[in-house]
C-alpha positions in Angstrom: -179.9 68.6 91.6 -184.0 69.7 92.4 -185.1 67.8 88.9 -182.9 64.3 90.0 -184.3 64.8 93.6 -188.2 65.0 92.4 -187.4 62.0 89.4 -186.3 60.0 92.7 -189.1 61.0 94.8 -191.5 60.5 92.2 -190.0 56.6 91.9 -190.1 55.8 95.7 -193.8 57.0 95.4 -194.1 54.9 92.6 -192.7 52.0 94.3 -194.2 52.7 97.2 -197.8 52.2 95.7 -197.2 49.5 93.7 -196.0 47.3 96.8 -199.1 48.2 98.5 -201.2 47.5 96.0 -199.7 44.1 95.5 -200.3 43.6 99.5 -203.7 44.3 99.2 -203.8 42.2 96.7 -202.7 39.5 98.7 -204.7 40.1 101.8 -207.6 39.6 99.6 -206.5 36.7 97.9 -206.2 35.3 101.1 -209.2 36.1 101.9 -211.2 34.4 99.1 -209.4 31.6 99.8 -210.1 31.3 103.3 -210.3 27.7 104.9 -211.8 26.1 108.4 -210.6 23.2 110.3 -212.1 20.5 112.1 -211.2 17.9 114.3 -212.9 14.5 114.6 -212.5 11.2 115.7 -214.2 7.6 114.6 -212.1 5.0 114.9 -209.3 4.4 112.9 -208.1 7.5 111.2 -207.5 5.4 108.0 -210.7 4.8 107.8 -212.4 8.4 108.4 -209.3 10.0 106.2 -210.3 8.0 103.2 -213.9 9.3 103.6 -213.0 12.6 103.9 -210.7 13.2 101.1 -214.1 12.2 99.2 -215.9 15.2 100.4 -216.5 18.1 97.8 -214.8 21.4 99.9 -212.0 19.6 101.5 -209.1 20.9 101.0 -206.9 18.4 102.8 -206.9 15.8 105.6 -204.2 14.9 108.5 -204.0 11.9 110.1 -202.8 12.6 113.8 -203.4 12.3 118.2 -205.5 14.8 120.3 -207.8 14.9 123.3 -204.7 13.3 125.9 -201.9 14.9 128.2 -199.0 12.9 126.3 -196.6 15.9 124.5 -195.9 14.8 120.9 -197.3 11.1 121.1 -195.9 8.4 118.6 -198.3 5.9 117.3 -196.9 3.1 119.2 -197.1 4.9 122.3 -201.3 6.0 121.5 -201.5 2.4 120.7 -201.1 1.4 124.5 -204.0 3.5 125.4 -201.9 5.2 128.3 -201.5 8.7 126.4 -205.0 9.7 126.5 -204.9 10.3 122.8 -207.6 9.1 120.3 -206.8 8.7 116.8 -207.7 11.9 115.2 -208.2 13.5 111.4 -208.0 17.2 111.1 -210.1 18.3 108.5 -209.5 21.7 106.1 -212.1 22.5 104.5 -213.9 25.8 102.1 -216.9 26.6 104.1 -218.1 28.4 101.2 -218.6 24.8 99.6 -219.3 22.6 102.7 -220.6 23.8 105.9 -219.1 22.3 109.4 -222.3 21.2 109.9 -222.5 18.9 106.6 -218.6 17.8 108.1 -220.5 16.7 111.6 -223.2 15.0 109.3 -220.6 12.5 107.2 -219.0 12.3 110.5 -221.5 10.1 112.3 -222.5 7.6 108.3 -218.6 7.4 109.0 -218.4 5.3 112.2 -220.8 3.9 114.3 -220.8 6.7 117.7 -222.8 4.4 119.7 -220.2 1.5 120.6 -217.5 2.7 123.3 -214.3 2.8 122.4 -214.1 0.8 119.9 -214.8 0.5 116.1 -215.4 -2.9 114.7 -212.4 -4.8 115.8 -210.7 -1.6 116.7 -210.9 -1.9 120.8 -209.5 0.9 123.1 -209.8 4.5 124.4 -207.4 5.8 121.1 -210.7 4.3 118.9 -213.2 6.4 120.7 -215.8 8.4 119.3 -214.6 12.4 119.5 -215.7 15.9 118.2 -213.0 18.7 119.5 -214.4 22.1 118.8 -211.9 25.0 118.4 -215.0 27.4 119.2 -218.0 28.3 121.1 -220.0 27.9 117.2 -218.3 24.2 117.0 -218.8 23.5 119.8 -223.3 24.8 119.9 -222.9 23.2 115.8 -221.9 19.7 117.5 -224.2 19.5 120.2 -226.8 20.2 118.0 -225.9 17.4 115.5 -225.5 15.2 118.1 -228.8 15.4 119.3 -230.1 15.4 115.9 -227.6 12.2 115.0 -229.3 10.4 117.9 -232.9 10.3 116.4 -231.7 7.8 114.1 -229.7 5.8 116.3 -231.5 3.2 118.6 -228.3 3.1 120.8 -227.0 6.4 122.9 -224.4 7.7 121.2 -221.5 8.0 123.4 -219.4 10.7 121.0 -217.5 12.8 123.3 -217.6 16.9 122.7 -214.4 18.4 124.1 -212.1 21.5 123.1 -209.1 21.2 120.9 -205.8 21.9 122.9 -203.6 20.8 120.6 -203.4 18.6 117.7 -200.7 16.3 116.9 -200.1 14.8 113.5 -199.0 11.9 113.0 -196.2 9.9 111.7 -195.5 10.1 107.7 -196.8 6.8 106.8 -200.3 7.3 108.0 -200.8 10.1 105.8 -202.8 9.3 103.0 -202.6 5.7 103.8 -206.0 4.3 101.9 -204.7 6.2 99.0 -201.0 5.4 99.0 -202.0 1.3 100.4 -205.4 0.3 98.1 -204.5 -3.4 98.6 -203.1 -3.6 101.8 -205.1 -6.3 104.0 -207.2 -3.8 106.2 -207.9 -1.1 103.6 -209.3 -4.2 101.5 -211.4 -5.9 104.1 -212.6 -2.9 106.2 -211.9 0.6 104.2 -212.8 -0.3 100.4 -216.4 -1.2 101.7 -216.5 2.2 103.5 -215.2 4.6 100.8 -217.4 2.7 97.9 -220.7 3.2 100.3 -220.0 6.7 100.8 -218.5 7.0 96.9 -222.4 5.8 96.1 -224.0 8.1 98.0 -222.1 11.2 96.8 -223.1 9.9 93.4 -226.8 9.8 93.9 -226.8 13.1 96.2 -225.1 14.5 92.8 -227.4 13.4 90.5 -230.4 15.4 89.1 
């Protein structure tokens, strides 16, 4: 009887050790694959999404709404300009591959931050230039980056730097829009030239 109990106790201890080891492995794997989020708005989110999808180190890009008061806004509601929200993207990235500073540097290149509530023919507060920070470190980095970027623009940068309260993901048909609809009129006329320009710059930076 004692032998049976001893065998049972030993088996339980071995099993517990195995589960503990697996749990530790999962935690370690999670820590080595940690990503961070950046939330930015630079006009139509179809455009900025397409640019950031090309940036090395970016894991995913979600189009959505932020910066306003309306909970769970729809695209139609945001387009009225009455919700206070801007069209934004939330970028999930690997900080070991691309820094938040590089995310911001790309932001200044991806749109014109000097035009108030407008990007090209798209006008309204929903198209405003905005950086939504989620930590004091992001706020400091955004303010520093904005000051550096201002040296490259003749006109004053209008970009808002505000805390992120909540990000609302946009409707499914807005996600991965350029890749899904490359021949759509807006994509051909507006997004494709920006993508090609950014792609060329990436190749130049990658060249030895």
